[in-house]
C-alpha positions as CSV (number, residue, x, y, z in Angstrom):
1,M,-27.9,-2.5,29.9
2,H,-28.4,-3.5,26.3
3,V,-25.3,-3.3,24.1
4,H,-25.5,-3.9,20.3
5,F,-22.2,-4.9,18.6
6,M,-22.4,-3.6,15.0
7,V,-20.3,-5.8,12.8
8,P,-20.8,-7.3,9.3
9,G,-21.4,-11.1,9.0
10,A,-21.6,-11.8,12.7
11,N,-25.0,-12.3,14.2
12,T,-24.0,-14.3,17.3
13,L,-21.3,-14.1,19.9
14,E,-19.8,-17.2,18.4
15,H,-19.5,-15.6,15.0
16,L,-18.0,-12.5,16.5
17,C,-15.4,-14.4,18.4
18,G,-14.5,-16.6,15.4
19,S,-14.1,-13.8,12.9
20,S,-11.2,-13.9,10.6
21,L,-10.5,-10.2,11.3
22,A,-8.2,-9.9,14.3
23,S,-9.6,-6.4,14.9
24,T,-13.1,-7.9,15.3
25,R,-12.1,-11.1,17.1
26,L,-9.6,-9.6,19.6
27,R,-11.4,-6.3,20.2
28,I,-15.1,-6.4,19.7
29,G,-15.3,-10.1,20.6
30,V,-13.4,-9.5,23.8
31,A,-15.8,-6.7,24.7
32,A,-18.8,-8.7,23.9
33,R,-17.8,-11.7,26.0
34,A,-17.2,-9.4,29.0
35,I,-20.6,-7.7,28.6
36,N,-22.4,-11.0,27.9
37,S,-21.0,-12.6,31.0
38,T,-22.5,-10.0,33.4
39,K,-25.9,-10.8,34.8
40,G,-28.6,-8.4,33.7
41,N,-26.9,-7.3,30.5
42,E,-28.4,-8.0,27.1
43,C,-26.4,-8.3,23.9
44,S,-27.3,-8.2,20.2
45,Y,-25.0,-8.6,17.2
46,G,-24.9,-7.8,13.5
47,E,-25.7,-5.0,11.1
48,D,-29.4,-4.8,12.0
49,I,-30.2,-3.0,15.2
50,P,-33.1,-4.6,17.2
51,G,-36.4,-2.7,17.3
52,K,-36.1,-2.1,21.1
53,P,-34.3,0.5,23.2
54,I,-30.5,0.1,22.9
55,D,-28.2,1.7,25.5
56,V,-24.9,1.5,23.7
57,I,-23.8,0.6,20.1
58,L,-20.2,-0.6,19.7
59,V,-19.3,-0.2,16.0
60,G,-16.6,-2.5,14.7
61,K,-14.7,-2.6,11.4
62,I,-17.1,-2.1,8.5
63,G,-14.9,-3.7,5.9
64,A,-14.4,-2.9,2.2
65,N,-17.0,-5.3,0.8
66,D,-20.0,-3.4,-0.6
67,V,-19.0,-0.5,1.7
68,E,-20.8,2.2,-0.3
69,R,-24.2,0.6,0.3
70,R,-23.3,-0.7,3.8
71,G,-21.8,2.6,4.9
72,D,-24.9,4.6,4.0
73,A,-27.1,2.0,5.8
74,W,-25.0,2.0,8.9
75,L,-24.8,5.8,9.1
76,S,-28.6,6.0,8.7
77,K,-29.1,3.5,11.6
78,L,-26.6,5.3,13.8
79,R,-28.3,8.6,13.2
80,G,-31.6,7.1,14.2
81,A,-30.2,5.4,17.2
82,R,-28.7,8.6,18.5
83,Q,-32.0,10.3,18.2
84,E,-33.4,7.7,20.5
85,G,-30.7,8.4,23.1
86,T,-28.4,5.6,22.3
87,K,-24.7,6.1,22.9
88,V,-22.3,5.2,20.1
89,I,-18.7,3.9,20.5
90,L,-16.6,3.6,17.4
91,D,-13.6,1.2,17.3
92,L,-11.2,2.5,14.7
93,T,-8.1,0.4,13.9
94,D,-6.9,1.7,10.6
95,N,-6.3,5.4,9.5
96,H,-8.9,5.7,6.8
97,L,-9.2,9.4,7.6
98,D,-5.8,10.6,6.3
99,A,-5.3,7.8,3.8
100,P,-8.1,7.8,1.3
101,S,-9.8,4.4,0.9
102,S,-13.2,3.0,0.1
103,M,-14.0,3.3,3.8
104,S,-13.0,6.9,4.3
105,N,-16.4,8.5,3.7
106,F,-18.0,6.2,6.2
107,Y,-15.4,6.8,8.9
108,R,-15.3,10.6,8.4
109,E,-19.0,10.8,9.2
110,A,-19.0,8.0,11.8
111,I,-16.6,9.8,14.1
112,T,-19.1,12.8,14.1
113,L,-21.8,10.4,15.3
114,S,-19.7,8.8,18.0
115,D,-19.7,9.7,21.7
116,L,-16.4,7.9,22.2
117,I,-13.7,6.5,19.9
118,V,-11.5,3.6,20.8
119,V,-8.1,2.9,19.0
120,P,-5.4,0.3,19.4
121,S,-2.4,2.5,19.7
122,A,-1.0,6.0,20.6
123,K,-0.1,6.6,17.0
124,M,-3.7,6.1,15.9
125,K,-4.9,8.5,18.6
126,H,-2.4,11.0,17.3
127,H,-3.8,10.6,13.8
128,L,-7.3,11.4,15.1
129,A,-6.3,14.7,16.7
130,R,-7.5,16.8,13.9
131,W,-10.6,14.8,13.1
132,A,-12.2,13.7,16.4
133,M,-14.3,16.0,18.6
134,S,-15.2,13.2,21.0
135,P,-12.8,11.6,23.5
136,V,-10.3,9.0,22.2
137,V,-9.3,6.0,24.3
138,I,-6.6,3.5,23.7
139,I,-7.4,-0.2,24.2
140,P,-4.9,-2.7,22.6
141,D,-5.7,-6.0,20.9
142,S,-5.7,-9.0,23.2
143,I,-3.6,-12.1,22.8
144,E,-5.5,-15.3,22.1
145,Y,-2.8,-18.0,22.4
146,E,-1.2,-19.6,25.4
147,A,2.4,-18.7,26.0
148,I,4.9,-21.2,24.7
149,R,8.5,-21.1,26.1
150,P,11.0,-20.7,23.3
151,R,12.3,-24.0,21.8
152,Q,16.0,-24.1,21.0
153,T,16.5,-25.8,17.7
154,R,19.0,-25.7,14.9
155,T,16.5,-25.3,12.1
156,L,15.7,-22.1,10.2
157,N,12.0,-22.3,9.5
158,G,10.0,-19.1,9.4
159,I,6.4,-17.9,9.3
160,W,4.5,-14.9,8.0
161,F,0.9,-14.4,9.1
162,G,-1.6,-11.7,8.9
163,H,-4.5,-10.2,6.8
164,G,-4.1,-10.4,3.1
165,S,-3.8,-6.6,2.9
166,N,-0.4,-6.8,4.5
167,L,1.0,-9.4,2.0
168,R,2.5,-6.7,-0.3
169,Y,5.0,-5.8,2.4
170,L,6.1,-9.4,2.6
171,V,6.5,-9.7,-1.2
172,D,8.5,-6.5,-1.3
173,R,11.0,-7.6,1.3
174,I,11.3,-11.3,0.5
175,E,13.4,-10.8,-2.6
176,E,16.3,-9.4,-0.5
177,R,18.2,-12.7,-0.6
178,A,21.1,-11.5,1.6
179,L,18.6,-11.2,4.5
180,L,17.0,-14.6,3.9
181,A,19.8,-16.5,2.2
182,R,20.0,-19.3,4.9
183,V,16.3,-19.7,5.6
184,E,15.1,-23.2,4.9
185,S,11.3,-22.7,4.6
186,L,8.6,-20.2,5.0
187,T,5.0,-20.8,6.1
188,I,2.4,-18.2,4.9
189,C,-0.8,-18.2,6.9
190,T,-3.6,-15.9,5.7
191,D,-7.1,-16.1,4.2
192,T,-7.8,-18.5,1.4
193,N,-8.4,-15.9,-1.3
194,S,-5.0,-14.3,-0.6
195,L,-3.3,-17.7,-0.7
196,K,-4.8,-18.4,-4.1
197,M,-3.4,-15.2,-5.4
198,L,0.1,-16.1,-4.1
199,Q,0.3,-19.5,-5.9
200,N,2.0,-18.0,-8.9
201,A,3.6,-15.0,-7.2
202,R,7.2,-14.1,-7.6
203,I,8.2,-15.3,-4.1
204,R,7.8,-19.0,-5.1
205,P,11.4,-19.6,-6.2
206,C,13.0,-17.8,-3.2
207,F,12.8,-20.9,-0.9
208,A,13.3,-24.6,-1.1
209,E,9.9,-25.0,0.7
210,I,6.9,-22.7,1.0
211,N,3.9,-23.9,3.0
212,Y,0.5,-22.2,2.4
213,V,-1.8,-22.5,5.4
214,P,-5.4,-21.2,5.3
215,W,-6.0,-19.0,8.3
216,S,-8.0,-20.1,11.3
217,V,-7.3,-19.7,15.0
218,S,-6.4,-23.3,15.3
219,N,-4.4,-23.5,12.0
220,L,-2.3,-20.5,12.9
221,G,-1.7,-21.9,16.4
222,A,-0.5,-25.2,15.0
223,A,1.7,-23.5,12.5
224,L,3.4,-21.3,15.1
225,K,4.5,-24.4,17.0
226,K,6.4,-25.8,13.9
227,V,8.7,-22.8,13.1
228,D,11.6,-21.0,14.6
229,F,11.0,-17.3,13.8
230,A,8.4,-14.9,12.5
231,F,9.2,-12.6,9.5
232,L,6.8,-9.6,9.7
233,P,7.7,-6.7,7.5
234,V,5.2,-3.8,7.9
235,G,4.1,-0.8,6.0
236,L,6.2,1.9,7.7
237,D,5.4,4.4,4.9
238,D,1.7,3.5,4.7
239,V,-0.3,6.1,6.6
240,K,-3.3,3.8,6.8
241,K,-1.3,1.1,8.6
242,S,0.9,3.3,10.7
243,G,-1.5,3.3,13.6
244,A,-2.0,-0.4,13.7
245,G,-1.6,-2.2,17.0
246,P,1.1,-4.7,18.0
247,N,-1.1,-7.8,17.7
248,R,1.1,-9.8,15.3
249,L,4.3,-9.0,17.1
250,L,2.9,-10.0,20.4
251,T,1.4,-13.2,19.0
252,A,4.8,-14.3,17.7
253,L,6.5,-13.4,20.9
254,T,3.9,-15.3,23.0
255,S,4.6,-18.3,20.8
256,G,8.3,-18.2,21.7
257,L,9.5,-17.2,18.3
258,A,12.4,-14.9,17.3
259,V,10.8,-12.0,15.6
260,F,12.2,-10.1,12.6
261,T,10.2,-7.0,11.8
262,Q,10.4,-3.2,11.6
263,P,9.8,-0.4,14.1
264,L,6.1,0.3,13.6
265,A,5.0,3.0,16.0
266,S,3.1,0.5,18.3
267,Y,6.1,-1.8,18.3
268,I,8.5,0.7,19.6
269,E,7.8,0.0,23.3
270,F,8.7,-3.6,22.6
271,R,11.9,-2.8,20.6
272,E,14.1,-4.8,23.0
273,Y,12.2,-8.0,22.1
274,F,12.5,-8.0,18.3
275,Q,15.2,-7.5,15.6
276,N,14.9,-4.8,13.0
277,I,15.2,-6.1,9.5
278,D,16.2,-2.5,8.4
279,D,19.4,-2.7,10.4
280,S,22.5,-2.9,8.2
281,N,24.0,-6.3,7.8
282,M,21.0,-8.0,9.4
283,E,20.8,-11.7,8.5
284,I,18.4,-14.4,9.7
285,D,20.7,-17.3,10.8
286,E,21.1,-19.6,13.8
287,D,22.8,-16.9,15.9
288,T,20.1,-14.2,15.3
289,I,17.3,-16.7,15.8
290,H,18.9,-17.9,19.1
291,L,19.1,-14.3,20.2
292,G,15.5,-13.6,19.2
293,K,14.2,-16.6,21.2
294,I,15.9,-15.3,24.3
295,K,14.2,-12.0,23.7
296,A,10.9,-13.7,23.2
297,G,11.3,-15.5,26.5
298,L,12.0,-12.3,28.3
299,S,8.9,-10.6,26.8
300,Q,6.4,-13.2,27.9
301,S,5.6,-12.2,31.4
302,R,5.0,-8.7,30.3
303,I,2.7,-9.7,27.4
304,I,0.7,-12.1,29.5
305,Q,0.1,-9.4,32.1
306,E,-0.8,-6.5,29.8
307,F,-2.7,-8.2,27.0
308,N,-4.7,-10.8,28.8
309,Q,-8.2,-11.3,27.3
310,T,-9.9,-11.3,30.6
311,E,-8.3,-8.1,31.9
312,L,-8.9,-6.3,28.6
313,G,-12.5,-7.5,28.6
314,L,-12.9,-5.8,32.0
315,T,-11.4,-2.6,30.5
316,W,-14.0,-2.7,27.7
317,K,-16.8,-3.4,30.1
318,H,-15.8,-0.5,32.4
319,L,-15.6,1.9,29.4
320,I,-19.0,0.8,28.1
321,S,-20.6,1.1,31.6
322,I,-19.2,4.6,32.1
323,I,-20.6,6.0,28.8
324,H,-23.9,4.3,29.4
């Protein structure tokens, strides 16, 4: 079986698994490793489809960069591949169908060219009900860090991490000084371009110390070990983000951190493990951090079992094998 993984800027398995996009790294990368590890399978990667018979194309996130040109090119290639009998699986992680964006036109046609659509959450599957004619399957993001038992400390150091497109939710909430009045420091870990934009942002005076950490798998892993809690406000009212998976929440819990966030749809099943920053009188202090770390410890056996990369890789491989 020859599977092509259609993603921008990744022409090797190593590039795919090292992508700065979690949706690429923890979804397409996990699938690619599983397919690549099976004797007799052949894998190819990138925007250009090899000039040979392809059994399955797994389409990852196209991204906003130069999307008008790239979208037309990808759609043309997918049409041609389908005419040759290739099966197409579309991995859709943000709701660009109901929330207009630069990627909407691409995804609205891509779903019509797909034999199967994979999403990270039940909410995203719900969003697709009026758009998709093909079957929709849920496969969550995997977890890429080893579990760390919660460390009981008396410090109040926090972290925010994620894609730069989520930073506006942090900036909106961070000015609520009653919630964060006792916090000692905040580490912000995201892509370099987003960090540069934050240098003169309005959040600078809110803390005695702000640490800006350029994102990489290793940098984030090291930063998570130095803090006590994760502060992860989300875009509850943003239709595009409402179907996002629980990756950031689970990463923080796996790292043994107290988590302060909001009840995003995919977070609801884990509500016993985080504290809701929208609750009245919520404050981040020693007591709530201590409670949050207890919750993180309780969550870890469940997370390790359900979101293991090896197990989810087998799920992807089984799905691709069936459609083939």
